[in-house]
LUMDOZA-156552 format. One record per residue (C-alpha): x negated, y, z negated. Coordinates in pm, 1 decimal. Each point is the difference from the previous one (the first is absolute). Example, Ala and Ser with C-alpha at 12.3 -4.5 7.8 and 13.67 -1.06 7.14 Angstrom:
BEGIN
REC; -1230.0; -450.0; -780.0
REC; -137.0; 344.0; 66.0
END
This chain:
BEGIN
REC; -713.5; -17138.6; -2855.5
REC; 364.4; 94.4; 32.8
REC; 134.1; 302.4; -194.2
REC; 359.0; -98.7; 64.5
REC; 74.5; -49.0; -368.6
REC; -47.2; 278.8; -254.4
REC; -199.0; -67.1; -315.6
REC; 191.8; -3.7; -329.0
REC; -76.6; 280.0; -244.4
REC; -236.4; -105.2; -275.2
REC; 17.3; 193.3; -327.0
REC; -300.1; 53.7; -229.3
REC; 122.1; -266.4; -246.4
REC; 112.3; -252.8; 259.7
REC; -239.2; -287.8; 62.6
REC; 265.7; -208.2; 171.2
REC; 195.6; 171.6; 275.6
REC; 339.5; -66.0; -150.7
REC; 81.7; 328.6; -171.0
REC; -72.4; -128.6; -354.3
REC; -224.5; 170.7; -255.1
REC; -200.5; -260.2; -191.2
REC; -170.1; 203.9; -270.5
REC; 217.3; -121.2; -290.4
REC; 94.4; -350.8; 112.3
REC; -112.0; -327.9; -154.1
REC; -181.0; -239.8; 231.4
REC; 299.8; -219.8; 81.0
REC; 225.7; 302.3; 50.4
REC; -258.8; 152.9; 232.6
REC; 3.2; -303.7; 224.7
REC; 378.3; -23.8; 1.4
REC; 46.8; 367.8; 80.1
REC; -268.7; -7.6; 266.2
REC; 189.5; -273.6; 181.3
REC; 307.3; 217.9; 49.6
REC; 67.8; 128.7; 352.6
REC; -80.9; 363.3; 87.1
REC; 250.1; 264.0; -104.1
REC; 277.0; 19.2; 252.9
REC; -59.5; -360.3; 109.2
REC; 223.4; -298.5; -58.7
REC; -54.1; -267.5; -261.7
REC; -148.7; -332.1; 102.4
REC; 275.6; -219.1; 140.4
REC; 27.2; -368.8; -79.3
REC; -171.6; -195.8; 275.8
REC; -204.8; 297.2; 125.5
REC; -365.4; -72.1; 69.5
REC; -203.0; 193.9; -257.5
REC; -338.6; 146.2; 90.8
REC; -263.1; 166.5; -218.6
REC; -222.9; 261.9; 164.7
REC; -311.3; 101.1; -197.4
REC; -156.5; 294.1; 185.0
REC; -148.0; 322.2; -141.0
REC; 22.6; 209.9; 317.2
REC; 344.0; 170.6; -12.3
REC; 13.6; 45.0; 377.0
REC; -57.0; -371.2; 60.0
REC; 224.0; -126.2; -279.3
REC; 271.4; 243.5; 106.3
REC; 37.2; -113.4; 358.1
REC; -41.1; -366.6; -95.2
REC; 269.0; 25.4; -267.5
REC; 248.3; 185.5; 219.6
REC; -61.1; -225.6; 295.9
REC; 50.9; -319.4; -199.8
REC; 310.7; 138.9; -169.6
REC; 138.1; 85.0; 343.8
REC; -39.6; -371.2; 77.5
REC; 213.1; -73.2; -311.2
REC; -279.0; -124.7; -222.8
REC; -5.1; 94.2; -369.0
REC; -330.8; 181.4; -54.7
REC; -186.0; 93.6; -318.6
REC; -297.6; 233.8; 47.4
REC; -284.6; 57.0; -241.4
REC; -311.8; 215.2; 37.9
REC; -207.6; -142.4; -284.6
REC; -184.9; -331.3; -2.1
REC; 58.7; -95.7; -361.3
REC; 371.4; 77.8; 13.7
REC; 20.7; -179.4; 334.3
REC; -136.2; -312.3; -170.7
REC; 258.1; 38.2; -279.6
REC; 279.4; 10.9; 256.6
REC; -137.4; -293.6; 198.5
REC; -16.0; -212.3; -315.2
REC; 336.5; 109.4; -138.7
REC; 228.0; -46.5; 301.5
REC; 48.1; -279.5; 258.1
REC; -81.8; 191.9; 317.4
REC; 47.1; -159.4; 341.5
REC; -303.6; 189.2; 135.8
REC; -273.4; 228.1; -135.5
REC; -167.7; 262.4; 220.1
REC; -322.8; 93.6; -174.2
REC; -260.6; 265.2; 76.7
REC; -362.8; -89.8; -70.1
REC; -116.9; 337.6; -133.1
REC; 215.0; 97.6; -299.6
REC; -52.1; 201.7; -319.8
REC; -61.5; -181.7; -331.1
REC; 1.5; -348.2; 159.7
REC; -93.6; -82.2; 359.1
REC; 204.1; -220.7; 228.8
REC; -239.6; -295.8; -0.3
REC; 7.8; -21.0; -380.5
REC; 380.2; 24.4; 4.5
REC; 16.2; -279.4; 257.0
REC; -229.8; -221.4; -206.4
REC; 214.5; 47.9; -309.9
REC; 322.8; -61.9; 190.6
REC; -135.0; -326.9; 139.8
REC; -86.3; -130.1; -347.1
REC; 371.3; -37.0; -77.6
REC; 175.8; 35.1; 334.1
REC; -146.6; -182.8; 295.6
REC; 310.0; 15.5; 215.8
REC; 101.8; 366.4; 43.8
REC; -118.3; 133.0; 340.1
REC; -245.5; 291.6; -24.9
REC; -76.2; 238.4; 287.7
REC; -313.7; 206.8; -59.2
REC; -55.9; 352.4; 132.5
REC; -364.3; 92.9; 53.1
REC; -205.1; 275.4; 159.7
REC; -287.8; -243.5; 60.1
REC; -10.2; -200.4; 320.6
REC; -319.4; -202.7; -47.8
REC; 49.0; -374.2; 39.8
REC; -163.4; -77.2; -335.2
REC; 245.5; 231.1; -179.8
REC; 296.5; -174.6; 161.1
REC; -141.8; -343.0; -81.0
REC; -34.1; 99.8; -367.6
REC; 365.3; 105.1; -6.9
REC; 112.3; -336.8; 134.5
REC; -229.5; -183.6; -241.7
REC; 150.8; 195.7; -287.1
REC; 349.4; -109.8; 100.0
REC; 136.1; 251.0; 251.5
REC; 247.6; -131.0; 256.9
REC; -55.7; 277.8; 254.3
REC; -152.6; 346.7; 31.9
REC; 41.2; 324.4; 192.0
REC; -280.4; 243.1; 74.2
REC; 77.2; 369.3; -49.8
REC; 122.9; 193.9; 185.3
REC; 281.8; -224.8; 117.5
REC; 335.5; 39.2; 173.4
REC; 311.0; -78.5; -201.9
REC; 117.9; -230.9; 278.6
REC; -302.0; -225.6; -58.4
REC; 52.3; -2.0; -376.1
REC; 365.6; -91.4; 52.4
REC; -86.1; -293.3; 227.1
REC; -248.6; -136.4; -254.1
REC; 245.6; 58.1; -284.7
REC; 274.5; -194.2; 175.1
REC; -238.5; -283.4; 86.5
REC; -111.9; -39.0; -363.6
REC; 355.7; 17.9; -132.6
REC; 119.2; -250.6; 259.1
REC; -277.1; -238.9; -102.7
REC; 97.2; 32.8; -365.0
REC; -203.3; -97.4; -306.9
REC; -311.1; -206.7; 69.1
REC; -111.3; -305.8; -192.1
REC; -373.8; 62.0; -50.3
REC; -82.6; -319.2; -188.8
REC; -289.6; -195.9; 148.2
REC; 209.9; -315.9; 39.7
REC; 347.2; -34.2; 151.5
REC; 210.4; -310.6; -47.1
REC; 329.7; -120.2; 147.6
REC; 88.8; -347.5; -124.5
REC; -313.5; -208.5; 53.6
REC; -133.1; 237.3; 267.0
REC; -290.4; 211.8; -126.1
REC; -185.2; 289.3; 163.1
REC; -325.3; 128.7; -147.9
REC; -64.1; 358.2; 109.4
REC; -360.9; 1.5; -113.9
REC; -107.7; -302.4; 204.5
REC; 286.3; 28.5; 254.3
REC; 65.6; -371.0; -41.2
REC; 346.8; -154.9; 20.1
REC; 101.6; -333.7; -151.7
REC; 317.8; -201.6; -34.3
REC; 12.0; -296.4; -232.1
REC; -372.7; 55.2; -47.4
REC; -77.6; -47.9; 370.2
REC; -165.5; 285.5; 185.2
REC; 181.0; 158.2; 296.1
REC; -208.9; 161.1; 273.1
REC; 152.7; 322.4; 132.6
REC; -97.5; 262.1; 255.3
REC; -43.0; 359.6; -120.6
REC; 348.1; 102.3; 119.5
REC; 161.9; -313.1; -143.4
REC; -164.7; 74.0; -333.6
REC; 121.7; 363.2; 4.1
REC; 352.4; -112.4; 86.0
REC; 5.5; -261.3; -276.4
REC; -141.1; 246.3; -255.3
REC; 269.9; 254.4; 90.5
REC; 273.7; -260.1; -33.3
REC; -135.4; -129.1; -332.1
REC; -41.4; 341.3; -160.6
REC; 365.8; 59.5; 88.7
REC; 124.1; -340.7; -117.1
REC; 378.6; -25.3; 15.5
REC; 33.1; 318.8; 206.6
REC; 119.4; 0.0; 359.7
REC; -253.1; 170.0; 230.5
REC; 116.1; 122.2; 338.2
REC; -209.2; -57.9; 310.2
REC; -74.4; 373.7; 21.8
REC; -118.7; 6.9; -361.9
REC; -230.9; -293.1; 68.9
REC; -141.3; 162.2; 313.4
REC; -65.2; 330.3; -175.8
REC; -175.0; -172.2; -289.7
REC; -187.9; -287.7; 162.9
REC; -87.0; 163.0; 332.5
REC; 0.1; 358.4; -136.0
REC; 162.5; 131.3; 317.4
REC; 318.5; 0.3; 202.3
REC; 60.1; -246.2; 282.7
REC; 280.6; 216.7; 143.1
REC; 273.3; -246.5; -84.0
REC; -189.3; -308.8; 117.0
REC; 41.3; -199.9; -320.6
REC; -21.6; -353.9; 137.6
REC; -368.8; 0.6; -97.1
REC; 121.3; -32.5; -360.2
REC; 206.6; -307.5; 89.7
REC; -303.8; -157.3; 165.3
REC; -223.1; 53.2; -304.3
REC; 268.1; -115.0; -243.8
REC; 36.6; -320.0; 204.0
REC; -376.3; -58.8; -17.4
REC; -3.2; 75.6; -372.4
REC; 288.4; -237.9; -69.0
REC; -181.0; -279.2; 180.3
REC; -295.5; 41.7; -236.7
REC; 184.2; 76.8; -323.9
REC; 326.7; -195.3; 16.0
REC; -47.7; -293.3; 236.6
REC; -29.9; -324.3; -193.6
REC; 170.1; 140.7; -311.0
REC; 359.0; -62.0; -102.8
REC; 38.1; 349.5; -145.9
REC; -12.5; 268.0; 270.4
REC; -132.4; 325.9; -139.5
REC; 17.2; 231.5; 303.0
REC; 360.4; 70.9; 87.3
REC; 182.8; 181.0; 277.6
REC; 277.7; 239.1; -99.8
REC; 204.3; 15.5; 317.3
REC; 35.3; 350.8; 136.1
REC; -227.4; 146.4; -267.2
REC; -349.2; -150.1; -1.0
REC; -207.0; -237.7; -211.0
REC; -67.7; -71.6; -364.1
REC; -198.9; -243.7; -210.7
REC; 153.3; -169.0; -302.2
REC; -113.8; -283.7; -226.0
REC; 346.4; -114.5; -106.5
REC; 25.4; -377.9; -4.7
REC; -374.8; -71.6; -15.3
REC; -102.8; -151.5; -332.2
END
């Protein structure tokens, strides 16, 4: 693991690494103060992506915080599980980086509680366990991604950017655009009550479009999400699959749901379908 970034100094009364003593604060004031940037840092700017890091190892939280701030993200860092949950529930973070092993409240319990009220915020888990069953449990609990310790900051940054680029996720079991419905539990797709047969890749592409209804998705974004890899600039595969998907979803219907945004990518929108 890289030691490029120094760890912040943690005082005996500091549970969150933001230079604030919490011994005499009320609960709401504690959360608000904990969300301030470290001493010497700048205030959160309007439009800046805001990330919460809940990690009790000062060396890890230090280099993660400094590295992300160097990338111009606004970063709040907390070393305590219960206070990390308070922050996650009090502020609209764009991403939460959450360690599994934490004092007072472990990461899995925090994740479960977050998902009760917020199913969309991306959560990247940090874990020292690399067994498949442990990783599966994290995903089942609601994690979007994970990193096994020790890790390089470069890998964390790539995963961070990918989750932020994807944005909030709609985790409901059913997606609907106009009269087009996608059931995630059965993986069945219908329009006007008639079932549409799709290949695995067509289904993944349609699900990605529908969970981002009204948002333009570039070809590179689609490749990274649906194929989970880079095709080194060869993006015509997206055009081919969109053409196949349109033939199954839109042909025979007056309202065309899948739209091309020239020079930008594709989007799905139910405007005009009653």
